[in-house]
C-alpha positions, 0 to 999 in steps of 0.5 A: 367657922370663925364666921359662926363664932362671929355671929354668936359673939356679936348676938351675945354682946347685943343681947346683954345690952338689952332688957328682959322684955327686948330679949323676949321679942328678940327671942320670938322673932328669931322662932319665927325665923325658924318657921318652915314646911315639914313632914313628919313621920312616925312608924313603930311596927305596923303602925305609921302616921304622917304630918305635913306641916306648913309654915310651922315649927317642930320642937323637941324636950328633953322628955324624948317628944316632938311637939308641933301643930298639924294641919287641923290646928291639933296638937301633935306630941310624937317620941323622938325614937320612932319619928323621922322629921324632914325638911321639904320645899 
């Protein structure tokens, strides 16, 4: 637990000394590290749909939706309430 706090403090110390451009580059690198393989399943009543995301990411917003690109390069938006996201190996 203390190690996590130490990492956060070091990260914040480094980022406060960076220019805005350097902060943006660092942010993009962190987002790249979050890429992974996911199985997203939307189920509501009789409706059920699944997507497999390879080397991608799933994001969300305060509006209550997950956003991601499917394997056919379509942008998908599904409600968080009826959706399950699983990390697969």
